[in-house]
N, C-alpha and C positions, 0 to 999 in steps of 0.2 A: 923435154921442152915444155909440154903441157903442164907438168908438175911445177915447173918454175913459174909459169904464168899464174897458177892458182895461188901460190904463196905470195906472190906480188900483189894479187888482187885482194887477198885477206889483209895484208898489211895496210893497203890503202883504205879499206873499210874501217879498220881499227882507228886509223888516224882521223878519219872523218868523225867517228863517234866521240873520240876524245875531245876534238875541237868543239863539238856541240855541247858537251858537258861543261867545258870551261866557260862557254858562253852563258850558261845559266847562273853562274856565280855561287852555286851551292857547293861549298868545299868542306862541309862538316863530315865527320866520320859516320859510318853506317850505324843506325840506331839512335843517333843523337838528335834527329830532326823532331821526333815526336815530343820528347821532354821540353824542348825549346818552345814548341807550339803551345803546350799546356801552360808553361810559365807565362807566356805572352797573354793567354786568355785570363789567367788568374790576376795578372797585373791590371788588365782592363776592367775586370769585375770589381777589383778593390778601388779603382778610381771612379767607378760608376756611382752617381749620387743615390743614396738610400731613400726610398719613398717614405713619407711620414706616415705614422700609424693612423688607421681610420678612426674617425670620431663617431661615437655612439652615445645615445642618451640613456641614462640609467635611473632607476628609482628603487628605493627600499619600500616595497608596498606595505601598507598597514595590515595587520593581521586581525582576524575576526573568528569568533566561534560560530560556525555555520551549520545549521541543521538542514539537510537536503530535503526538499519538498517532493513527496510522492503523491502524484495526482491520479485519482481513480474515478472512472465514470460509474455511476450507480443510480439508485432510486430510493425513494423513501417507502417505508412500509410500517404497518401497525406492529406494536410490540406483541399484542395478543389478538387472535382472531378466532371466533367460534361460530359455527352454524348451529343454531338452536332448533331442534326438531322434536316433534311429538313422540311419545313412547307408546301411545295407544291410539286407536281410531275413535272418532267422535265428531261432534259439531262444536265449533268455537262459540263459547258463551261470553267470554270476556277477553278483550284484546286491548289492554290499557297503554299500549306503546305506539309510537309512530317514528318514521324515519328522521334521523338527526337528533333524537331525544337522548339525553344523558341519563343513564340509569346507574344505580349502585348495586353492589353484590347483594342478592336476596330479594330484589324487587321482582314483582310478578310480571311475567312476560305474556302468558296466555293461560286461560282456564277453559276446559271443555265441559260440556253438559254431562252431568253424572248423577241423575236422579236415582237410577237403579243401584249405583254404588253407594250413594248416601243411605238408601234404604237398607242395603246389606250391612252397613256399619251400625245402623240403629238396631237391626235385628241381632247382630252379634253382641252389642252392648246389653240388650235385654237378656240374652242367653247367659252372658257372664254373670249378670245380677242374680239370675235364677240359680245357676250352679253354685254361686257363692253362698246363697241362703241354704241350699241343701247341704253344702259342706259344713257350714256352721252348725246346723242342727245335728248332723251326724257326730260332730265333735262333742257336743253337749251330752248326747245320749251315750257316747262311748265313755265319757267320764263318769256317768252314773252307773255304768255296767249294763245298760239295756240294749246296746247295739254292738255286734261283733266288730273287731278291728278291720276285717275284710271289707265291710260295707263303708267304713270311713275312707279306706284307700280308694275305693271305687268313686266316691264323691269327689275326692281330691283330684283324681285323674280326669273326671268329667269337667271340673273347674278349669284345669290346665288346658284341656282341649278347647273350651269355650274362649279362653283368653287368647289362644293361638289363632282361632278363627277371627277374633276381633282385630288382632294385629294385621292379619292378612287382608281383611276388608279395608282397613285404614290405608295400607300400602297400595292397594289397588285404586283407592280413591285418589291418593296422592299422585298417581301417574297421570291424572287428568290436569295437573297443574305444572307449569314450567317457570323456573325462576332464573334470574341472571347469575351466572357463575362468578363474575368479577365486575368491577367498575368499568364502564365504557360507554360507547356511543352506538346507538342502533343505526346500522348503515343500510339495512335492507329489510323490508317487511312485505313478502310476496303474497300474503293471504289477507282476508277480510273477516270481520266478525260475522258469524252465521255460516261460514264455509264448512263443508264437510271434509274432513282430512283423514288420511290413513296413517297408520303408525309409520314414523320416519319422515313425515312431511316437514319441509323447512318452514319454520315460523318466522325467524328473524336471523340476521347476521349481526353479531356483536363484535366490535373492535375496540381495542384500548390504544389510544394515541399518546399516552404519557407514560413512558417516554416514546417518542417517535424514533424509528430506526432508519438509518441510512445504510443500505446494503450495497456492497461492491465486491470486486474480485481483485486480489493483489497478486502480482506475478511472483514466480518462484525466485527471481533474482532479487526482489525487494522484500521477500518474506523475513529475512534475518534482520531487517532494519526497522521493523514495526514491533510494538510491544502493547500488550493488553494494559489498559489504564492510561495510555498516552492521549493527549488532546488532539482534536481534529477540527478542521475548518470545513464547513459544508456550504456550498453555494447552490441554491435551487435555480431551476430554469427561469423563474420569474425575477431573478436577481436578488432574492432574499438571502442574506448571509447569516448563518448561525454557527454556534460552536457545540461540540459534543465530545464524548469520550469513547475510545475504542474498548468495547467490552467483550468481543469474541473474535477469535481467529481460528478458522477450521484447520484441523490436522490432516485432512484428506483432500488432495487436489482433485479438481475436476478432470476426468480422463481426457476430454477433448481439448481443453485449453491449458492444462497444467497450471491453473490458477487456484487460489485459496479464498474461500468466502470470508468476508469480514462483516461485522455489525458495529455500527457507531450509534450510541444512545444519545438522543437529543432531548433536552428538557422541553416539554410542550404542555405546561399546566393549563394554559388557556385553550388548548385544542385548535389553535388557529392554523397550524401547519398540517396539511393533509397527507395521506398516504398515496403512493403511486406516482409521485412527481420525479422527474429526472433531476439528478443531483451530481455535483462534482465534489468528491471527497478529497481533501488534502491532508495527508499525514506527514509527519516530519521524523527523520531519522535522528539518531543520537548526534549531538553537536560534535563537529570536527574542527581542529585548528587549521585554518586555511587562509588564502588570500584571494581577492577578486581582481582579475586582470582582464583587459580587453582580449577578444578572440585573436586579434592580429599579433599579439605577443607570442602565441604558441607557434612553434616551428618544429622541424625535424632535425635530428642529429645526423652525422655522417653515416651512421649505421641504420638510419631509418626509424629511430625511436622518437615518439612524440614527447615534447618537453619545452623548456624555455632555456634561453642562453643568458648568462650572467657574467659579470666581471669580478675576478678575485682580487686579493690584496696586491698582487703583482701586475695588475692591469692586463691580465690574460683572460681570454674568453673560456668559460667553462660551460658545461651543459648539465642540466638537472632533469631527469625524467620526472613526469608529473602524474598525479592521479586526479582525473576530472571528477570532482565531488558533485557538482551541479552545474546546469546550464541555465542561467537566469537571463531575463531581458536586459540586464545591465552589464553582463559579462560572464566569464567562466569562473567558477569557484574551484580553485586548485589546491591540492595538498601535495606534500613532498618537497616543498621549497624551503630551504634553510632560513632561519629567522634573520640572519645577517646578510642574506643574498642581495646583491645589487643587480636587479633584473634589467636587461636591455629592453627598452620599450620602443626604440627607434634605431633601425640599422641592424637588427639581429639577423636578417637574411643576407646581409652583405659580408658577414664574417663567419669564421668557422672556429671550432675548438682549437685552442693553442695559440691563436692570433693575439698579438699585442695590440691593444687599442688605446685610444684616448677616451676616457669615460667622463662625460659631462653630466651633471645632475639635470634631470628633466626640468623643463620650464614650469612656471607656476600654473599655467593653464592645464598642463598634463597632470600635475600633482592634484589640482583641484578636481579634475575629472575622475581620477582614480579614487580619491577620497570620497567623492560623491557616490560612486558606484558601490563602495563598501558600505556606506551609511544606508543607502537605499536597500541593499540586499539584506541588511540586518533587521529591517523592519518586519 
């Protein structure tokens, strides 16, 4: 009896479930509901209105040959510098120089008192004259056969010895005088006439200011961009601007800074430019084909690379990696941009690579600004 009730209850439950399914209205076969839903979504997407392409402003930037400026802090210095010192001790008899005086090579700088040395030279000259007479007499007697050859040789040796003593006396006397070794300016005279000095005492400092040198240190990153013989612009701390020529680049870096010493020669015939002034040295690298664009044009690609976005012939956005050649007050100097590229100058951050856009030429104001930046950067 209980078994009969169970079957009856099961039948009632099945009937109720069937009635509920009929009420939903879903009569499709198993597995057919999903394709119908996808078809419905596709139809809706096809009927959905397509958004118009985004509008961007583009320009073909003018190209220029740009030489990157390498700015170096440095100082001016003399081309030659010599500390002139005495070679012997004595008292200063003559000091014909003063600070700031221009002298030429061979001009007298100082003369020490040398009465004893002058006397030694006079005595040596007398001895040479005596030995010369003895040698001449021995030669005449030897020719007549009245003097042996050995005596002639002795007089010749005595004459040679007298001449050597004379040369020695003259050399010793010359040590009391000091002459300028090159053309220059007397920068320092720490002694006075009548002073007693020891051997090695400084008499004067002589410097040569033509050419004047501008000395600085170039970094290892910029070392390959500078060349001996290239022109340089120098700005002194007082605002004076001059030009020079790079004449020396060290081949050995400073261990502490990894920088290389350079020397720029500046013409200074009138000696108006002094040594020891702070100077800014501007060198220029080899010219590079580049364009000048505002910093706002530079952006990042989807991969994180730095570059610019442009529009190709199919009105699609493309990305060009760039090489920043220089950073000038008027904008960035960029290399790596094709000559026919239409660079996006407005709206580049609102699009991505592969997007189809509407490219409008930039307005006259933007073109004028970019052209002005290129012209200024080329000066």
